[in-house]
N, CA and C atoms as a LAMMPS dump frame, in Angstrom:
ITEM: TIMESTEP
0
ITEM: NUMBER OF ATOMS
492
ITEM: BOX BOUNDS ff ff ff
-5.0000000000000000e+02 5.0000000000000000e+02
-5.0000000000000000e+02 5.0000000000000000e+02
-5.0000000000000000e+02 5.0000000000000000e+02
ITEM: ATOMS id mol type element x y z
1 1 1 N 17.802 -2.448 -1.138
2 1 2 C 16.944 -2.415 -1.899
3 1 3 C 16.146 -3.232 -0.884
4 2 1 N 14.647 -2.729 -0.604
5 2 2 C 13.468 -3.503 -0.033
6 2 3 C 13.098 -4.896 -1.232
7 3 1 N 12.849 -5.417 -0.643
8 3 2 C 11.955 -7.084 -1.449
9 3 3 C 10.482 -6.254 -1.971
10 4 1 N 10.278 -6.23 -3.272
11 4 2 C 8.325 -6.004 -3.297
12 4 3 C 7.975 -7.349 -3.241
13 5 1 N 8.123 -8.748 -2.502
14 5 2 C 7.307 -9.582 -2.815
15 5 3 C 7.1 -9.911 -1.302
16 6 1 N 5.689 -10.428 -1.017
17 6 2 C 5.136 -10.618 0.443
18 6 3 C 4.325 -12.019 0.091
19 7 1 N 4.439 -12.946 1.308
20 7 2 C 4.406 -13.933 1.46
21 7 3 C 2.707 -13.92 2.507
22 8 1 N 1.816 -14.547 1.562
23 8 2 C -0.058 -14.48 2.242
24 8 3 C 0.389 -15.714 3.187
25 9 1 N -0.432 -15.994 3.952
26 9 2 C -0.96 -17.251 4.658
27 9 3 C -2.301 -16.974 4.574
28 10 1 N -3.022 -18.007 3.572
29 10 2 C -4.112 -17.965 2.892
30 10 3 C -5.035 -19.44 3.865
31 11 1 N -6.089 -18.618 4.335
32 11 2 C -6.663 -19.692 5.318
33 11 3 C -8.397 -19.656 5.491
34 12 1 N -9.206 -19.917 5.83
35 12 2 C -10.467 -20.232 5.854
36 12 3 C -11.048 -20.054 4.603
37 13 1 N -10.352 -20.73 3.826
38 13 2 C -10.748 -21.443 2.157
39 13 3 C -11.856 -21.918 1.98
40 14 1 N -13.163 -21.252 1.939
41 14 2 C -14.344 -22.51 1.393
42 14 3 C -14.169 -22.71 -0.185
43 15 1 N -14.125 -24.102 -0.326
44 15 2 C -13.762 -24.534 -1.751
45 15 3 C -15.138 -24.708 -2.028
46 16 1 N -15.272 -24.67 -3.351
47 16 2 C -16.482 -24.954 -4.373
48 16 3 C -15.959 -26.345 -5.02
49 17 1 N -16.66 -27.594 -4.576
50 17 2 C -16.424 -28.559 -5.073
51 17 3 C -17.374 -29.471 -5.846
52 18 1 N -18.743 -28.421 -5.923
53 18 2 C -20.083 -28.63 -6.344
54 18 3 C -20.171 -30.363 -6.006
55 19 1 N -19.932 -30.49 -4.745
56 19 2 C -20.705 -31.665 -3.552
57 19 3 C -19.554 -32.559 -4.079
58 20 1 N -18.597 -32.658 -4.586
59 20 2 C -17.717 -33.643 -4.519
60 20 3 C -16.943 -33.602 -3.365
61 21 1 N -16.451 -34.862 -3.16
62 21 2 C -15.734 -34.999 -1.899
63 21 3 C -14.354 -35.128 -2.202
64 22 1 N -13.978 -33.692 -1.485
65 22 2 C -12.294 -34.001 -2.246
66 22 3 C -11.361 -33.643 -0.706
67 23 1 N -10.287 -33.934 -0.563
68 23 2 C -9.347 -33.64 0.546
69 23 3 C -8.508 -32.588 0.084
70 24 1 N -8.878 -31.128 0.254
71 24 2 C -8.29 -29.826 -0.194
72 24 3 C -7.265 -29.085 0.746
73 25 1 N -6.646 -28.626 0.533
74 25 2 C -5.93 -27.878 1.59
75 25 3 C -6.601 -26.911 2.399
76 26 1 N -6.284 -26.545 3.563
77 26 2 C -7.36 -25.803 4.649
78 26 3 C -6.622 -24.261 4.639
79 27 1 N -5.244 -24.366 4.346
80 27 2 C -4.245 -23.387 4.158
81 27 3 C -3.207 -23.584 3.23
82 28 1 N -2.675 -22.283 2.843
83 28 2 C -1.45 -22.067 1.562
84 28 3 C -0.824 -20.925 1.971
85 29 1 N 0.478 -20.982 1.673
86 29 2 C 0.943 -19.926 1.814
87 29 3 C 1.192 -19.557 0.062
88 30 1 N 1.013 -18.237 -0.21
89 30 2 C 1.325 -17.742 -1.734
90 30 3 C 1.902 -16.807 -1.233
91 31 1 N 3.209 -16.361 -2.279
92 31 2 C 4.356 -15.121 -2.249
93 31 3 C 3.554 -14.377 -3.455
94 32 1 N 3.06 -13.153 -3.247
95 32 2 C 2.656 -11.865 -4.242
96 32 3 C 3.662 -11.02 -4.706
97 33 1 N 3.895 -10.642 -6.176
98 33 2 C 4.927 -9.785 -6.17
99 33 3 C 3.88 -8.362 -6.013
100 34 1 N 4.293 -7.387 -5.328
101 34 2 C 3.486 -6.412 -5.016
102 34 3 C 4.155 -5.094 -6.054
103 35 1 N 5.231 -5.527 -6.779
104 35 2 C 5.464 -4.371 -8.003
105 35 3 C 4.411 -5.079 -9.305
106 36 1 N 3.829 -5.785 -9.482
107 36 2 C 2.79 -6.228 -10.518
108 36 3 C 1.638 -6.202 -9.806
109 37 1 N 1.046 -6.53 -8.533
110 37 2 C -0.295 -6.185 -7.889
111 37 3 C -0.02 -5.236 -7.332
112 38 1 N -0.781 -3.955 -7.132
113 38 2 C -0.613 -3.115 -6.799
114 38 3 C -1.911 -2.511 -5.854
115 39 1 N -3.254 -2.966 -5.725
116 39 2 C -4.231 -2.848 -4.999
117 39 3 C -5.133 -3.93 -4.717
118 40 1 N -5.505 -4.002 -3.964
119 40 2 C -6.208 -4.581 -3.109
120 40 3 C -7.315 -5.461 -4.242
121 41 1 N -7.488 -5.042 -5.17
122 41 2 C -8.554 -6.256 -6.297
123 41 3 C -7.473 -7.08 -6.905
124 42 1 N -6.087 -6.558 -7.334
125 42 2 C -5.24 -7.435 -7.89
126 42 3 C -4.741 -8.038 -7.071
127 43 1 N -4.094 -7.966 -6.025
128 43 2 C -3.679 -8.98 -5.086
129 43 3 C -4.673 -10.159 -4.604
130 44 1 N -6.074 -9.783 -4.139
131 44 2 C -6.916 -10.807 -4.153
132 44 3 C -7.26 -11.86 -5.628
133 45 1 N -7.295 -11.428 -6.784
134 45 2 C -7.628 -12.051 -7.866
135 45 3 C -6.188 -12.6 -8.043
136 46 1 N -4.611 -12.525 -7.678
137 46 2 C -3.645 -13.017 -7.917
138 46 3 C -3.745 -14.444 -6.707
139 47 1 N -4.026 -13.985 -5.659
140 47 2 C -4.147 -15.177 -4.319
141 47 3 C -5.682 -15.905 -5.256
142 48 1 N -6.272 -15.445 -5.531
143 48 2 C -7.622 -16.323 -6.036
144 48 3 C -6.978 -17.492 -7.428
145 49 1 N -6.729 -17.073 -8.261
146 49 2 C -6.046 -17.5 -9.361
147 49 3 C -5.027 -18.739 -8.869
148 50 1 N -3.955 -18.102 -7.906
149 50 2 C -3.189 -18.988 -7.709
150 50 3 C -3.431 -20.598 -6.728
151 51 1 N -4.814 -20.07 -5.99
152 51 2 C -5.719 -21.243 -5.233
153 51 3 C -6.284 -22.257 -6.417
154 52 1 N -6.923 -21.688 -7.183
155 52 2 C -7.358 -22.53 -8.483
156 52 3 C -6.329 -23.354 -9.118
157 53 1 N -5.229 -22.488 -9.531
158 53 2 C -3.984 -22.899 -10.435
159 53 3 C -3.424 -23.897 -9.748
160 54 1 N -3.403 -24.111 -8.401
161 54 2 C -2.694 -25.12 -7.485
162 54 3 C -3.161 -26.523 -7.371
163 55 1 N -5.201 -26.163 -6.874
164 55 2 C -5.611 -27.34 -6.744
165 55 3 C -6.728 -27.39 -7.624
166 56 1 N -7.23 -26.847 -8.823
167 56 2 C -7.74 -26.876 -9.748
168 56 3 C -9.309 -27.219 -9.483
169 57 1 N -9.424 -26.353 -8.335
170 57 2 C -11.063 -26.197 -7.894
171 57 3 C -11.395 -24.567 -7.6
172 58 1 N -12.361 -24.201 -7.979
173 58 2 C -12.492 -22.713 -7.439
174 58 3 C -12.94 -22.6 -5.875
175 59 1 N -13.023 -21.789 -5.551
176 59 2 C -13.571 -21.315 -3.754
177 59 3 C -14.477 -20.166 -4.062
178 60 1 N -15.019 -20.116 -2.833
179 60 2 C -15.889 -18.951 -2.575
180 60 3 C -15.662 -17.85 -1.841
181 61 1 N -14.498 -18.015 -1.384
182 61 2 C -13.894 -17.171 -0.466
183 61 3 C -12.701 -17.565 0.363
184 62 1 N -12.069 -16.392 1.166
185 62 2 C -10.517 -16.895 2.219
186 62 3 C -10.075 -15.639 2.86
187 63 1 N -9.703 -16.108 3.84
188 63 2 C -8.679 -14.918 4.943
189 63 3 C -7.439 -14.83 4.434
190 64 1 N -6.926 -13.689 4.794
191 64 2 C -5.231 -13.817 4.402
192 64 3 C -4.914 -13.407 5.763
193 65 1 N -3.385 -13.62 5.864
194 65 2 C -2.487 -12.785 7.055
195 65 3 C -1.095 -12.748 6.334
196 66 1 N -0.769 -11.43 6.474
197 66 2 C -1.38 -10.261 6.87
198 66 3 C -2.332 -10.04 5.866
199 67 1 N -3.558 -9.226 6.291
200 67 2 C -4.757 -8.46 5.565
201 67 3 C -3.994 -7.982 4.963
202 68 1 N -4.744 -7.623 3.208
203 68 2 C -4.444 -7.186 1.935
204 68 3 C -4.144 -5.651 2.792
205 69 1 N -4.804 -5.17 3.219
206 69 2 C -4.731 -3.891 3.252
207 69 3 C -3.174 -3.506 4.122
208 70 1 N -3.203 -4.318 4.995
209 70 2 C -1.628 -3.939 5.791
210 70 3 C -0.576 -4.123 5.21
211 71 1 N -0.577 -4.453 3.571
212 71 2 C 0.862 -4.666 2.491
213 71 3 C 0.694 -3.176 1.875
214 72 1 N -0.56 -1.907 1.893
215 72 2 C -0.269 -0.799 1.146
216 72 3 C 0.938 -0.539 1.525
217 73 1 N 1.824 -0.604 2.618
218 73 2 C 3.338 0.588 2.553
219 73 3 C 4.029 -0.162 1.687
220 74 1 N 4.24 -1.857 1.616
221 74 2 C 5.038 -2.02 0.586
222 74 3 C 4.565 -1.805 -0.978
223 75 1 N 3.671 -1.895 -1.304
224 75 2 C 3.141 -1.065 -2.663
225 75 3 C 3.874 0.137 -2.855
226 76 1 N 3.469 0.765 -1.779
227 76 2 C 4.036 2.081 -2.066
228 76 3 C 5.415 2.399 -1.981
229 77 1 N 6.082 1.406 -0.958
230 77 2 C 7.874 1.285 -1.223
231 77 3 C 8.206 0.419 -2.73
232 78 1 N 7.482 -0.181 -3.282
233 78 2 C 8.162 -0.758 -4.644
234 78 3 C 7.601 0.278 -5.668
235 79 1 N 7.033 0.961 -5.56
236 79 2 C 6.81 1.802 -6.797
237 79 3 C 7.863 3.31 -6.587
238 80 1 N 8.357 3.211 -5.554
239 80 2 C 8.899 4.257 -5.474
240 80 3 C 10.325 3.759 -5.544
241 81 1 N 10.704 2.262 -5.322
242 81 2 C 11.861 1.776 -5.748
243 81 3 C 11.915 1.809 -7.315
244 82 1 N 10.796 1.572 -8.195
245 82 2 C 10.839 1.317 -9.429
246 82 3 C 10.825 2.689 -10.176
247 83 1 N 9.855 3.489 -9.353
248 83 2 C 10.328 5.223 -10.12
249 83 3 C 10.755 6.192 -9.603
250 84 1 N 11.419 5.77 -8.405
251 84 2 C 12.033 7.13 -7.968
252 84 3 C 11.266 7.554 -6.86
253 85 1 N 11.676 8.713 -5.924
254 85 2 C 10.971 9.125 -4.77
255 85 3 C 10.406 10.518 -5.901
256 86 1 N 9.058 10.788 -4.878
257 86 2 C 8.356 11.934 -5.411
258 86 3 C 7.74 13.337 -4.235
259 87 1 N 6.743 13.868 -4.829
260 87 2 C 6.128 14.724 -3.538
261 87 3 C 4.828 15.045 -4.061
262 88 1 N 4.143 15.834 -3.113
263 88 2 C 2.812 16.099 -3.435
264 88 3 C 2.79 16.957 -4.551
265 89 1 N 3.848 17.55 -4.978
266 89 2 C 3.576 18.769 -5.984
267 89 3 C 3.857 18.141 -7.256
268 90 1 N 4.74 16.543 -7.274
269 90 2 C 5.353 16.245 -8.523
270 90 3 C 3.642 15.811 -9.135
271 91 1 N 2.849 14.955 -8.225
272 91 2 C 2.159 14.488 -9.135
273 91 3 C 0.429 15.287 -9.003
274 92 1 N 0.595 17.08 -8.387
275 92 2 C -0.468 17.81 -8.149
276 92 3 C -1.352 17.295 -7.341
277 93 1 N -1.022 16.687 -6.651
278 93 2 C -1.865 16.237 -5.205
279 93 3 C -3.213 17.954 -4.833
280 94 1 N -4.332 17.028 -4.519
281 94 2 C -5.591 18.113 -4.13
282 94 3 C -4.989 18.579 -2.64
283 95 1 N -4.378 17.622 -1.95
284 95 2 C -4.194 18.248 -0.833
285 95 3 C -2.9 17.227 -0.089
286 96 1 N -1.784 17.293 0.856
287 96 2 C -0.914 16.691 1.602
288 96 3 C -1.463 15.945 2.133
289 97 1 N -1.129 14.72 2.665
290 97 2 C -1.323 13.95 3.599
291 97 3 C -1.248 14.691 5.247
292 98 1 N -1.875 14.543 5.989
293 98 2 C -1.417 14.755 7.3
294 98 3 C -0.915 14.17 8.267
295 99 1 N -0.103 14.397 8.821
296 99 2 C 0.65 13.494 9.713
297 99 3 C 0.126 13.961 11.563
298 100 1 N -0.299 12.978 12.201
299 100 2 C -0.678 13.479 13.636
300 100 3 C 0.126 13.978 14.259
301 101 1 N -0.79 15.231 14.98
302 101 2 C 0.153 16.005 15.725
303 101 3 C -0.715 16.69 17.071
304 102 1 N 0.132 17.541 18.078
305 102 2 C -0.781 17.938 18.98
306 102 3 C -0.391 19.669 18.873
307 103 1 N -1.119 20.228 19.447
308 103 2 C -1.239 21.594 19.454
309 103 3 C -1.507 22.695 17.776
310 104 1 N -1.525 23.995 17.579
311 104 2 C -2.048 24.465 16.578
312 104 3 C -1.468 23.761 15.053
313 105 1 N -0.059 23.734 15.523
314 105 2 C 0.788 23.582 13.912
315 105 3 C 0.283 22.565 13.62
316 106 1 N 0.456 22.924 12.016
317 106 2 C -0.217 21.836 11.149
318 106 3 C 1.078 20.951 10.335
319 107 1 N 1.007 19.753 10.665
320 107 2 C 2.076 18.664 10.458
321 107 3 C 1.789 17.978 8.835
322 108 1 N 2.472 18.313 7.396
323 108 2 C 1.493 17.804 6.471
324 108 3 C 3.041 16.624 6.029
325 109 1 N 2.559 15.85 5.686
326 109 2 C 3.457 14.716 4.717
327 109 3 C 3.357 15.179 2.85
328 110 1 N 4.893 15.679 2.349
329 110 2 C 4.81 16.187 1.219
330 110 3 C 6.032 15.703 0.442
331 111 1 N 6.937 14.943 1.126
332 111 2 C 7.824 13.904 0.217
333 111 3 C 7.994 12.784 0.868
334 112 1 N 8.117 11.423 -0.491
335 112 2 C 7.799 10.335 -0.18
336 112 3 C 9.416 9.903 -1.014
337 113 1 N 9.903 9.032 0.054
338 113 2 C 10.599 8.06 -0.801
339 113 3 C 10.75 6.649 -0.307
340 114 1 N 11.352 5.607 -0.449
341 114 2 C 11.555 4.422 0.063
342 114 3 C 11.368 3.789 1.487
343 115 1 N 12.296 4.931 2.176
344 115 2 C 12.05 4.457 3.71
345 115 3 C 11.449 5.416 4.371
346 116 1 N 10.742 6.262 3.635
347 116 2 C 9.854 7.354 4.711
348 116 3 C 9.355 8.457 3.82
349 117 1 N 8.97 9.28 4.63
350 117 2 C 8.284 10.318 4.256
351 117 3 C 9.123 11.778 5.169
352 118 1 N 8.834 12.897 4.577
353 118 2 C 9.514 14.079 4.753
354 118 3 C 8.216 15.222 5.355
355 119 1 N 8.426 15.473 6.986
356 119 2 C 6.943 15.857 7.074
357 119 3 C 7.44 17.52 7.387
358 120 1 N 6.523 18.445 6.775
359 120 2 C 6.395 19.893 7.007
360 120 3 C 5.834 20.419 7.885
361 121 1 N 6.077 21.502 8.783
362 121 2 C 5.075 21.748 9.864
363 121 3 C 5.172 23.303 9.629
364 122 1 N 3.826 23.614 9.275
365 122 2 C 3.434 24.773 9.647
366 122 3 C 2.424 25.701 10.578
367 123 1 N 2.743 26.656 10.485
368 123 2 C 1.681 27.298 11.453
369 123 3 C 0.628 28.261 10.784
370 124 1 N -0.235 27.884 10.697
371 124 2 C -1.473 28.07 10.206
372 124 3 C -2.075 29.281 10.457
373 125 1 N -1.603 30.185 11.454
374 125 2 C -2.062 31.698 11.931
375 125 3 C -1.092 32.586 11.495
376 126 1 N 0.103 32.128 10.557
377 126 2 C 1.383 32.717 10.209
378 126 3 C 0.894 33.501 8.568
379 127 1 N 1.467 34.56 8.704
380 127 2 C 0.881 35.498 7.111
381 127 3 C 2.335 34.444 6.033
382 128 1 N 2.592 34.027 6.52
383 128 2 C 3.666 32.699 5.786
384 128 3 C 3.271 31.697 5.199
385 129 1 N 3.776 31.299 3.982
386 129 2 C 3.473 29.938 3.718
387 129 3 C 4.781 29.239 3.938
388 130 1 N 5.413 29.712 4.196
389 130 2 C 7.062 29.192 4.883
390 130 3 C 6.737 28.016 5.748
391 131 1 N 7.653 26.424 5.575
392 131 2 C 7.239 25.733 6.856
393 131 3 C 8.346 26.263 7.789
394 132 1 N 8.151 25.891 8.772
395 132 2 C 8.822 26.417 10.158
396 132 3 C 9.99 25.521 10.904
397 133 1 N 9.114 24.346 10.182
398 133 2 C 10.337 23.288 10.585
399 133 3 C 9.862 21.44 9.582
400 134 1 N 11.075 20.955 9.771
401 134 2 C 10.59 19.925 9.099
402 134 3 C 11.475 18.368 9.437
403 135 1 N 10.75 17.025 9.172
404 135 2 C 11.357 16.192 10.155
405 135 3 C 11.154 14.971 9.318
406 136 1 N 11.754 14.215 9.476
407 136 2 C 11.468 12.438 8.83
408 136 3 C 10.754 11.491 9.862
409 137 1 N 9.757 10.906 8.82
410 137 2 C 8.999 9.565 9.688
411 137 3 C 8.949 8.51 8.964
412 138 1 N 8.959 7.373 9.6
413 138 2 C 8.547 6.25 8.834
414 138 3 C 6.952 5.992 8.575
415 139 1 N 7.082 5.244 7.278
416 139 2 C 5.483 4.647 7.158
417 139 3 C 4.829 4.5 8.013
418 140 1 N 5.477 3.672 8.981
419 140 2 C 4.528 2.899 10.282
420 140 3 C 4.16 3.769 11.016
421 141 1 N 4.259 5.111 11.133
422 141 2 C 3.969 5.932 11.759
423 141 3 C 2.64 7.09 11.68
424 142 1 N 2.398 6.497 10.125
425 142 2 C 1.108 7.046 9.411
426 142 3 C 0.019 6.503 9.664
427 143 1 N -1.133 7.003 9.956
428 143 2 C -2.684 6.389 10.194
429 143 3 C -2.975 5.635 9.033
430 144 1 N -3.834 4.343 8.881
431 144 2 C -4.188 3.537 7.965
432 144 3 C -4.867 4.863 6.843
433 145 1 N -5.418 5.37 6.818
434 145 2 C -6.289 6.69 6.032
435 145 3 C -5.528 7.184 5.204
436 146 1 N -4.164 7.491 5.927
437 146 2 C -3.659 8.333 5.432
438 146 3 C -2.589 7.789 4.594
439 147 1 N -2.031 6.502 4.839
440 147 2 C -1.681 5.273 3.94
441 147 3 C -2.197 5.262 2.791
442 148 1 N -3.58 4.7 2.842
443 148 2 C -4.068 4.543 1.428
444 148 3 C -4.461 6.044 0.914
445 149 1 N -4.672 7.324 1.077
446 149 2 C -4.291 7.758 0.395
447 149 3 C -2.508 8.408 -0.569
448 150 1 N -1.843 8.217 0.306
449 150 2 C -0.419 7.711 -0.243
450 150 3 C -0.564 7.096 -1.209
451 151 1 N -0.783 5.876 -1.352
452 151 2 C -0.908 4.537 -1.833
453 151 3 C -1.778 5.434 -3.123
454 152 1 N -2.619 5.796 -3.248
455 152 2 C -3.054 7.164 -4.261
456 152 3 C -2.332 7.111 -4.815
457 153 1 N -1.667 8.527 -4.435
458 153 2 C -0.53 9.34 -4.632
459 153 3 C 0.525 8.899 -5.687
460 154 1 N 1.341 7.676 -4.558
461 154 2 C 2.085 6.847 -5.667
462 154 3 C 1.731 5.991 -7.05
463 155 1 N 0.511 5.425 -6.999
464 155 2 C -0.218 5.093 -8.182
465 155 3 C -0.008 5.932 -9.206
466 156 1 N -0.417 7.352 -8.897
467 156 2 C -0.472 8.391 -9.671
468 156 3 C 0.914 8.556 -10.421
469 157 1 N 1.648 8.783 -9.617
470 157 2 C 3.208 8.995 -9.38
471 157 3 C 3.733 7.804 -10.516
472 158 1 N 3.227 6.411 -10.441
473 158 2 C 3.833 5.606 -11.343
474 158 3 C 3.37 5.642 -12.474
475 159 1 N 1.805 6.305 -12.599
476 159 2 C 1.475 6.407 -13.764
477 159 3 C 2.062 7.51 -14.615
478 160 1 N 2.288 8.61 -13.976
479 160 2 C 3.119 9.819 -14.826
480 160 3 C 4.244 9.161 -15.441
481 161 1 N 4.807 8.835 -14.387
482 161 2 C 6.343 8.043 -14.912
483 161 3 C 6.655 7.039 -15.975
484 162 1 N 5.383 6.276 -16.146
485 162 2 C 5.102 5.339 -17.257
486 162 3 C 4.949 5.878 -18.48
487 163 1 N 4.04 7.437 -18.54
488 163 2 C 4.026 7.999 -19.52
489 163 3 C 5.195 8.454 -20.204
490 164 1 N 6.021 9.013 -19.5
491 164 2 C 7.462 9.961 -20.078
492 164 3 C 8.215 8.99 -20.668
């Protein structure tokens, strides 16, 4: 079972001290539970609140390492860890995420589990809608824009799971 927690190094903090001369830290390490904070805004707000809670001061901005967007895969995995594997059909997706490929065949991501995805290969020139092949891939092999779409699907899966 993978951890749903990620450590962020917060740096480049611009403190709001209202002109008061205060010796404040220039960086922090903050642990975020991605099962509770699942999108950019939630993660950013959690970090912001932690900075204020730990120092008593507000801030005007900060940078993180890793960048918040880079942890989307862990958020997807946390959702699946909690709610189980799912397919594009389970969430009635508008379309399947695509997987990079060469040639005329279509490689579509249609099943999602904690360790990766199952990609189905289709021949768009065929009269059949059956796949001609399938294989497993890791989340790291998927482009950032498709990971964002998979995160949307995973969040939809979580909403559906909570309604049941």
